[in-house]
ZADO-112888 format. One line per field, with one value per residue (C-alpha): residue number from 1; residue in three letters; x, y, z. Coordinates in steps of 0.5 Angstrom, whole numbers, always signed. Layout:
N
k	(NUM, ...)
r	(Ala, ...)
xx	(X, ...)
yy	(Y, ...)
zz	(Z, ...)
END
This chain:
548
k	(1, 2, 3, 4, 5, 6, 7, 8, 9, 10, 11, 12, 13, 14, 15, 16, 17, 18, 19, 20, 21, 22, 23, 24, 25, 26, 27, 28, 29, 30, 31, 32, 33, 34, 35, 36, 37, 38, 39, 40, 41, 42, 43, 44, 45, 46, 47, 48, 49, 50, 51, 52, 53, 54, 55, 56, 57, 58, 59, 60, 61, 62, 63, 64, 65, 66, 67, 68, 69, 70, 71, 72, 73, 74, 75, 76, 77, 78, 79, 80, 81, 82, 83, 84, 85, 86, 87, 88, 89, 90, 91, 92, 93, 94, 95, 96, 97, 98, 99, 100, 101, 102, 103, 104, 105, 106, 107, 108, 109, 110, 111, 112, 113, 114, 115, 116, 117, 118, 119, 120, 121, 122, 123, 124, 125, 126, 127, 128, 129, 130, 131, 132, 133, 134, 135, 136, 137, 138, 139, 140, 141, 142, 143, 144, 145, 146, 147, 148, 149, 150, 151, 152, 153, 154, 155, 156, 157, 158, 159, 160, 161, 162, 163, 164, 165, 166, 167, 168, 169, 170, 171, 172, 173, 174, 175, 176, 177, 178, 179, 180, 181, 182, 183, 184, 185, 186, 187, 188, 189, 190, 191, 192, 193, 194, 195, 196, 197, 198, 199, 200, 201, 202, 203, 204, 205, 206, 207, 208, 209, 210, 211, 212, 213, 214, 215, 216, 217, 218, 219, 220, 221, 222, 223, 224, 225, 226, 227, 228, 229, 230, 231, 232, 233, 234, 235, 236, 237, 238, 239, 240, 241, 242, 243, 244, 245, 246, 247, 248, 249, 250, 251, 252, 253, 254, 255, 256, 257, 258, 259, 260, 261, 262, 263, 264, 265, 266, 267, 268, 269, 270, 271, 272, 273, 274, 275, 276, 277, 278, 279, 280, 281, 282, 283, 284, 285, 286, 287, 288, 289, 290, 291, 292, 293, 294, 295, 296, 297, 298, 299, 300, 301, 302, 303, 304, 305, 306, 307, 308, 309, 310, 311, 312, 313, 314, 315, 316, 317, 318, 319, 320, 321, 322, 323, 324, 325, 326, 327, 328, 329, 330, 331, 332, 333, 334, 335, 336, 337, 338, 339, 340, 341, 342, 343, 344, 345, 346, 347, 348, 349, 350, 351, 352, 353, 354, 355, 356, 357, 358, 359, 360, 361, 362, 363, 364, 365, 366, 367, 368, 369, 370, 371, 372, 373, 374, 375, 376, 377, 378, 379, 380, 381, 382, 383, 384, 385, 386, 387, 388, 389, 390, 391, 392, 393, 394, 395, 396, 397, 398, 399, 400, 401, 402, 403, 404, 405, 406, 407, 408, 409, 410, 411, 412, 413, 414, 415, 416, 417, 418, 419, 420, 421, 422, 423, 424, 425, 426, 427, 428, 429, 430, 431, 432, 433, 434, 435, 436, 437, 438, 439, 440, 441, 442, 443, 444, 445, 446, 447, 448, 449, 450, 451, 452, 453, 454, 455, 456, 457, 458, 459, 460, 461, 462, 463, 464, 465, 466, 467, 468, 469, 470, 471, 472, 473, 474, 475, 476, 477, 478, 479, 480, 481, 482, 483, 484, 485, 486, 487, 488, 489, 490, 491, 492, 493, 494, 495, 496, 497, 498, 499, 500, 501, 502, 503, 504, 505, 506, 507, 508, 509, 510, 511, 512, 513, 514, 515, 516, 517, 518, 519, 520, 521, 522, 523, 524, 525, 526, 527, 528, 529, 530, 531, 532, 533, 534, 535, 536, 537, 538, 539, 540, 541, 542, 543, 544, 545, 546, 547, 548)
r	(Met, Ser, Asp, Leu, Phe, Val, Arg, Lys, Ala, Thr, Gly, Met, Val, Arg, Ser, Trp, Ser, Val, Phe, Asp, Ala, Phe, Ile, Tyr, Ala, Phe, Phe, Ser, Ile, Asn, Phe, Val, Thr, Leu, Gly, Phe, Tyr, Ala, Phe, Ser, Gln, Met, Tyr, Tyr, Phe, Gly, Gly, Gly, Met, Ile, Asn, Ala, Leu, Ile, Val, Ser, Ala, Val, Phe, Leu, Val, Phe, Glu, Ile, Ile, Val, Tyr, Ala, Ser, Leu, Ile, Ala, Val, Met, Pro, Arg, Ser, Gly, Gly, Asp, Tyr, Val, Trp, Gln, Thr, Arg, Val, Phe, Gly, Gly, Gly, Leu, Gly, Phe, Ile, Leu, Ser, Leu, Thr, Gly, Trp, Trp, Phe, Thr, Leu, Trp, Leu, Trp, Thr, Pro, Val, Tyr, Gly, Asp, Met, Leu, Arg, Gln, Val, Val, Leu, Val, Pro, Leu, Leu, Gly, Ala, Phe, Gly, Met, Gln, Gly, Gln, Ala, Val, Trp, Phe, Ala, Gly, Ser, Gly, Met, Pro, Leu, Phe, Val, Ser, Ser, Ile, Leu, Ala, Leu, Ala, Phe, Val, Ser, Val, Val, Ile, Met, Leu, Gly, Met, Lys, Thr, Tyr, Ala, Arg, Ile, Gln, Lys, Phe, Ser, Phe, Tyr, Ala, Gly, Gly, Leu, Gly, Leu, Ala, Ile, Val, Ile, Leu, Leu, Leu, Leu, Thr, Gly, Ser, Pro, Glu, Ala, Phe, Lys, Ser, Gly, Phe, Glu, Ala, Asn, Ala, Ala, Ala, Tyr, Phe, Gly, Thr, Gln, Pro, Gly, Leu, Met, Glu, Ala, Thr, Ala, Ala, Ala, Gly, Thr, Ala, Ala, Gly, Ala, Ala, Thr, Pro, Leu, Met, Gly, Gly, Thr, Phe, Gly, Leu, Ile, Met, Leu, Asn, Leu, Pro, Trp, Leu, Val, Phe, Phe, Asn, Leu, Trp, Pro, Asn, Trp, Gly, Ala, Thr, Leu, Tyr, Gly, Glu, Val, Arg, Gly, Ala, Thr, Asp, Tyr, Lys, Arg, Asn, Phe, Ala, Gly, Met, Ala, Trp, Ala, Leu, Gly, Thr, Val, Thr, Ala, Leu, Gly, Val, Val, Phe, Phe, Leu, Ala, Val, Ala, Lys, Thr, Ile, Gly, Trp, Asp, Phe, Tyr, Gln, Gln, Ala, Asn, Gly, Ala, Trp, Trp, Asn, Tyr, Ala, Trp, Gly, Phe, Thr, Ser, Asp, Val, Pro, Pro, Leu, Pro, Val, Trp, Pro, Asn, Pro, Ala, Met, Leu, Ala, Ala, Phe, Leu, Thr, Asp, Ser, Arg, Pro, Leu, Gln, Ile, Val, Ile, Leu, Leu, Leu, Met, Ser, Phe, Trp, Trp, Phe, Gly, Trp, Ala, Gly, Thr, Leu, Phe, Leu, Ser, Ser, Thr, Arg, Val, Val, Phe, Ala, Ala, Ala, Phe, Asp, Arg, Leu, Leu, Pro, Glu, Lys, Val, Ala, Glu, Leu, Asn, Lys, Asn, Gly, Thr, Pro, Val, Asn, Ala, Met, Leu, Leu, Met, Val, Val, Pro, Ala, Leu, Val, Val, Ser, Tyr, Leu, Tyr, Ala, Phe, Asn, Val, Gly, Gly, Phe, Leu, Ser, Ala, Thr, Leu, Ala, Ala, Thr, Gln, Gly, Ile, Ala, Ile, Met, Tyr, Phe, Gly, Thr, Ser, Ile, Ala, Ala, Ile, Ile, Leu, Pro, Tyr, Lys, Lys, Arg, Glu, Leu, Phe, Glu, Ala, Ser, Pro, Ile, Ala, Lys, Met, Lys, Val, Gly, Gly, Ile, Pro, Leu, Ile, Thr, Ile, Ala, Gly, Ala, Ile, Phe, Ala, Ala, Phe, Leu, Gly, Phe, Leu, Leu, Val, Glu, Trp, Met, Phe, Asp, Pro, Trp, Leu, Asn, Thr, Gly, Gly, Glu, Gly, Ala, Gly, Leu, Tyr, Gly, Ile, Ser, Phe, Lys, Asn, Thr, Asn, Ser, Ile, Ile, Phe, Leu, Gly, Ser, Cys, Tyr, Ala, Leu, Ala, Ala, Ala, Ile, Tyr, Tyr, Gly, Phe, Lys, Ser, Lys, Arg, Lys, Ser, Glu, Gly, Ile, Asp, Met, Asp, Lys, Val, Thr, Ala, Glu, Ile, Pro, Val, Glu)
xx	(+0, +6, +8, +1, +2, +7, +10, +9, +5, +2, +7, +1, +2, -4, -2, -9, -13, -21, -21, -17, -22, -28, -25, -24, -31, -34, -30, -32, -39, -36, -42, -38, -35, -40, -46, -46, -45, -50, -55, -54, -56, -62, -66, -72, -74, -81, -79, -77, -69, -70, -74, -70, -64, -67, -70, -63, -59, -64, -63, -55, -55, -56, -50, -46, -48, -46, -39, -37, -39, -35, -29, -29, -29, -24, -20, -16, -13, -17, -24, -29, -24, -22, -29, -32, -26, -26, -34, -35, -29, -24, -27, -34, -30, -25, -29, -34, -29, -24, -29, -32, -25, -20, -23, -29, -25, -22, -28, -28, -22, -25, -31, -26, -22, -29, -30, -23, -24, -31, -30, -23, -20, -26, -28, -21, -19, -25, -24, -17, -19, -17, -24, -22, -18, -24, -29, -24, -23, -31, -31, -31, -25, -18, -20, -23, -17, -12, -16, -16, -9, -8, -12, -8, -2, -4, -7, -1, +3, -1, -2, +6, +7, +3, -2, +1, +2, -5, -8, -5, -7, -14, -14, -12, -17, -23, -22, -20, -26, -31, -29, -31, -37, -39, -38, -42, -48, -48, -48, -54, -57, -56, -57, -63, -66, -65, -57, -56, -59, -55, -49, -50, -51, -45, -40, -42, -40, -33, -32, -34, -36, -44, -49, -54, -61, -57, -62, -68, -64, -62, -69, -72, -66, -67, -75, -74, -69, -75, -72, -78, -75, -78, -75, -79, -86, -87, -90, -86, -86, -83, -78, -76, -74, -69, -65, -62, -59, -58, -53, -48, -46, -48, -47, -40, -39, -36, -31, -25, -27, -21, -16, -18, -12, -8, -13, -12, -17, -21, -24, -28, -35, -38, -32, -32, -40, -39, -34, -38, -45, -43, -40, -47, -51, -46, -47, -54, -55, -51, -55, -61, -59, -55, -62, -66, -60, -60, -68, -68, -63, -61, -68, -70, -73, -67, -62, -65, -66, -59, -57, -62, -59, -52, -53, -58, -52, -46, -50, -51, -59, -58, -52, -54, -49, -52, -53, -48, -42, -40, -43, -47, -42, -46, -40, -39, -46, -46, -39, -43, -47, -40, -37, -31, -26, -21, -26, -29, -22, -21, -28, -27, -20, -22, -28, -23, -20, -26, -23, -16, -18, -22, -18, -14, -21, -20, -15, -13, -18, -17, -10, -11, -16, -11, -5, -9, -10, -3, -1, -6, -2, -8, -4, +4, +8, +11, +4, +5, +11, +11, +15, +18, +12, +8, +5, +3, +7, +6, -2, -2, +1, -5, -10, -6, -4, -11, -14, -10, -13, -20, -20, -18, -23, -28, -26, -26, -32, -28, -33, -39, -35, -38, -44, -40, -38, -45, -43, -38, -43, -47, -41, -39, -46, -46, -40, -43, -49, -44, -41, -48, -50, -43, -45, -52, -49, -42, -45, -47, -41, -36, -39, -32, -30, -36, -37, -30, -31, -34, -40, -42, -47, -51, -57, -64, -69, -64, -62, -55, -55, -50, -55, -61, -57, -54, -61, -64, -58, -58, -66, -64, -58, -63, -68, -62, -60, -67, -68, -62, -62, -70, -71, -74, -79, -81, -81, -83, -87, -81, -80, -75, -68, -71, -69, -62, -59, -56, -61, -60, -61, -55, -51, -44, -45, -47, -41, -36, -39, -39, -32, -30, -33, -30, -23, -23, -25, -20, -15, -17, -17, -11, -7, -10, -8, -1, -1, -3, +3, +7, +4, +0, -7, -11, -17, -13, -10, -17, -19, -14, -14, -7, -3, -3)
yy	(+0, +5, +5, +8, +14, +20, +17, +12, +17, +24, +27, +30, +31, +31, +37, +40, +38, +37, +44, +47, +44, +47, +54, +53, +51, +56, +61, +58, +60, +67, +71, +78, +77, +72, +73, +81, +81, +76, +79, +86, +84, +80, +87, +85, +78, +77, +71, +73, +73, +69, +64, +63, +62, +57, +53, +53, +50, +45, +42, +43, +39, +33, +36, +35, +28, +27, +30, +27, +20, +21, +23, +18, +13, +16, +21, +24, +30, +32, +31, +31, +29, +23, +21, +22, +19, +13, +12, +14, +13, +18, +22, +24, +25, +29, +34, +35, +36, +40, +45, +46, +47, +49, +53, +57, +59, +63, +67, +68, +72, +79, +77, +76, +83, +86, +84, +86, +93, +93, +90, +92, +98, +103, +103, +104, +109, +113, +112, +115, +121, +119, +121, +121, +114, +111, +113, +112, +104, +104, +105, +101, +99, +100, +100, +93, +91, +93, +90, +83, +84, +85, +79, +75, +77, +75, +69, +67, +68, +65, +58, +58, +58, +52, +49, +49, +57, +58, +54, +59, +65, +63, +61, +68, +71, +67, +70, +77, +77, +74, +79, +85, +82, +81, +89, +90, +86, +89, +96, +94, +91, +97, +103, +106, +109, +116, +115, +111, +116, +122, +117, +115, +122, +125, +120, +118, +126, +125, +119, +120, +127, +126, +131, +133, +129, +123, +118, +120, +121, +114, +111, +114, +111, +105, +105, +107, +101, +96, +94, +90, +84, +83, +80, +75, +72, +70, +64, +58, +59, +66, +63, +58, +63, +66, +60, +60, +67, +66, +59, +64, +65, +58, +52, +51, +48, +42, +47, +44, +37, +37, +38, +32, +28, +33, +33, +28, +23, +24, +17, +19, +21, +24, +29, +30, +32, +36, +40, +42, +42, +47, +51, +51, +52, +57, +62, +61, +63, +69, +71, +71, +75, +80, +81, +82, +87, +91, +91, +94, +100, +101, +99, +93, +97, +102, +97, +94, +101, +102, +96, +97, +104, +101, +95, +99, +103, +98, +93, +99, +100, +107, +112, +116, +115, +113, +118, +114, +113, +106, +99, +100, +95, +93, +93, +100, +102, +99, +103, +109, +108, +111, +118, +115, +115, +110, +105, +106, +104, +98, +95, +96, +93, +87, +86, +86, +79, +76, +77, +75, +69, +67, +69, +63, +59, +62, +57, +53, +47, +48, +47, +40, +38, +40, +37, +30, +30, +31, +26, +21, +23, +27, +33, +35, +31, +38, +40, +35, +37, +40, +45, +45, +47, +42, +46, +44, +51, +49, +47, +54, +58, +54, +58, +65, +66, +65, +69, +75, +75, +74, +79, +84, +82, +82, +89, +92, +88, +86, +83, +83, +78, +81, +77, +71, +70, +68, +61, +61, +58, +54, +50, +48, +46, +42, +39, +38, +34, +29, +28, +27, +22, +18, +18, +15, +9, +8, +3, -1, +1, +0, -5, -8, -1, +1, -5, -4, +4, +7, +9, +1, +1, +7, +5, +7, +2, -2, +3, +7, +14, +16, +14, +17, +24, +24, +23, +29, +34, +32, +34, +40, +42, +40, +45, +50, +49, +49, +55, +58, +56, +57, +63, +68, +63, +60, +66, +72, +68, +68, +76, +80, +78, +74, +74, +71, +73, +66, +63, +60, +68, +70, +67, +70, +65, +59, +60, +61, +54, +50, +52, +50, +43, +43, +45, +40, +34, +36, +36, +29, +25, +29, +26, +19, +18, +21, +16, +10, +12, +11, +5, +7, +5, +11, +7, +3, +9, +12, +5, +5, +10, +13, +13, +20)
zz	(+0, +1, -6, -8, -4, -4, +2, +7, +12, +11, +16, +20, +27, +32, +35, +37, +43, +42, +46, +40, +35, +39, +39, +31, +30, +34, +30, +24, +25, +27, +31, +30, +23, +19, +24, +24, +16, +14, +19, +16, +9, +11, +12, +7, +9, +12, +18, +25, +26, +32, +30, +24, +28, +32, +26, +23, +29, +29, +22, +23, +29, +24, +20, +26, +27, +20, +21, +28, +25, +19, +23, +28, +22, +18, +22, +16, +14, +8, +11, +5, +0, +4, +5, -2, -6, -1, -2, -9, -12, -14, -20, -17, -10, -13, -17, -11, -6, -10, -12, -6, -2, -7, -12, -9, -3, -7, -8, +0, +0, -2, +3, +9, +6, +7, +14, +16, +14, +17, +23, +25, +20, +19, +27, +29, +24, +26, +34, +33, +29, +22, +19, +12, +12, +16, +10, +5, +7, +7, +0, -6, -11, -9, -1, -2, -6, -1, +5, +1, +1, +8, +10, +5, +8, +15, +14, +10, +16, +21, +17, +15, +23, +24, +28, +35, +34, +30, +36, +41, +37, +36, +44, +46, +41, +43, +50, +48, +43, +48, +53, +48, +46, +54, +54, +48, +50, +57, +54, +50, +56, +61, +55, +53, +46, +48, +50, +44, +40, +43, +43, +35, +33, +37, +36, +28, +27, +30, +27, +20, +19, +19, +19, +25, +24, +22, +26, +22, +16, +16, +18, +12, +7, +10, +10, +2, +2, +4, +11, +14, +17, +24, +30, +32, +28, +21, +18, +18, +11, +11, +17, +12, +7, +11, +12, +5, +7, +14, +13, +10, +17, +21, +16, +18, +25, +21, +18, +22, +19, +14, +20, +25, +22, +27, +33, +39, +40, +34, +34, +40, +37, +43, +44, +36, +37, +43, +40, +34, +38, +44, +38, +35, +41, +44, +38, +37, +44, +43, +37, +41, +47, +42, +38, +44, +47, +40, +40, +47, +46, +39, +37, +32, +27, +26, +26, +20, +17, +18, +15, +9, +8, +7, +3, -2, -3, -3, -8, -13, -12, -11, -12, -6, -1, +6, +12, +15, +10, +13, +15, +21, +25, +31, +36, +34, +35, +42, +44, +42, +48, +52, +52, +54, +47, +51, +53, +46, +43, +48, +46, +38, +39, +43, +38, +33, +35, +33, +26, +28, +31, +25, +19, +19, +17, +10, +8, +14, +12, +5, +5, +8, +2, -3, +1, +1, -6, -8, -3, -7, -13, -16, -16, -17, -11, -9, -7, -1, +2, +9, +12, +19, +22, +19, +14, +7, +4, -4, -2, +1, -5, -9, -5, -4, -11, -15, -9, -10, -17, -15, -10, -16, -20, -14, -12, -19, -21, -27, -32, -27, -23, -17, -18, -19, -12, -10, -12, -6, -1, -7, -9, -1, +0, -6, -3, +3, +0, -3, +4, +6, +1, +3, +10, +8, +4, +8, +13, +7, +2, +7, +11, +15, +16, +19, +23, +26, +28, +34, +31, +29, +35, +34, +31, +31, +29, +26, +22, +23, +26, +21, +15, +18, +20, +13, +10, +14, +13, +5, +5, +8, +3, -2, +0, +0, -7, -10, -7, -9, -16, -17, -12, -17, -20, -14, -10, -14, -20, -25, -24, -21, -18, -12, -5, -6, -13, -14, -19, -26, -28, -25, -31, -28, -22, -26, -31, -26, -22, -28, -30, -23, -24, -31, -29, -23, -28, -33, -27, -24, -31, -33, -27, -27, -34, -33, -27, -31, -36, -30, -27, -22, -22, -18, -17, -12, -9, -8, -5, +1, +7, +8, +15, +18)
END
């Protein structure tokens, strides 16, 4: 078997504890970056946000069961790639997983860059009195490209330093960010609408040079933009329509699954499940508390109106700059409840650690998938090389270099590229759907492996739990994929742009995603042919499980 792979063992070291994996899962469904960002964009829905948050979490429990089970059976670096190629065979598994974990992750780079400037740079520059620079960084084009370059630089460095160092960075960020969020929520729970209005007007003027009457002007702009999403309530159907957007934030408690070849005790299903489930549960509870705190002091309607005013402009539906010329970062709005500028700076610095602790998720998980494919000889063998810190450096370069190009195309919307990036979540969800199907059939396709695993006795009515959970999660993903693809037809009678902007009418997105699948197929069959000429049968390679 050792002759099938690049070397006898992958060389990955189990340097993470289960607690490290929990923090990674917690940051992967990052409440402040992904959460605040997604919540702010959901200003025009009809279902209650608290209801949607809870309903989505219920469905995602089955995702956690699927991934905790697969990790316990095959705790290998590469996650989805290893499971799909070993259950389906090389072709389908390679195409689905490499598209999801490699190509579409390039599209996330400018999103991480956008969050860097909105969560970290803009509010801190304003707090330090650099009014012009703060407003500049909130703009389109070059400011976003610069932010994306800064994000790429930070991500590259922390990943190069290896898993042990990254664990320390995310652990410090976890505690610092948690303290910052506790202060933010405390300010919101103890503040009043009158204090917020006064602080908002005064501090926004000092930070960004806004004009008197800012709150009324922002409310009017948001109302004109269609701000309507309620805090609670709505029919079940309307709540379900929130989910295809909300999962942009919380579909990722399994994001660390590709790293479990480097996690101690990964064959323990209960510990795997607990790590991801605690992350999902904690973030969901934080969401409920945060929403209620916002409603008490900022006012739920105004929060949605501020979001609507910003995104209506940022998305190009209006050319009128909103009264508040930056994204209405909720942490910043909460900081405005205190008159102390030093305290405001402390709050914003602490809240910035939500970005720094999370940023490595951009490529850390992906490098292990690219590495696993190279270890199977489906990419050049150099891609499977590790540096002294155990980082697959060349695999990382295959993420970073194309991401730089994608960031430029996105920032300057070259050829309408901005709309293509909506395929990012779609491509990953399609990959997850493939993994769910692999989980359903694993007990029957790989019976000996399943029976020898820690989850063999976990059955309901004689049916393996992994199969049941896989079917439920696949059904949920199927709902998301149908909504994304046919949204205009189903939700607006075939007219308009729909709720999500990711349907078959978004030809840029469809062409990009189709091109990614075509590229993945070309790489797979190209290397399969090359290896065959070298006397290596790739079908035998993808039938074996490598040693870590």
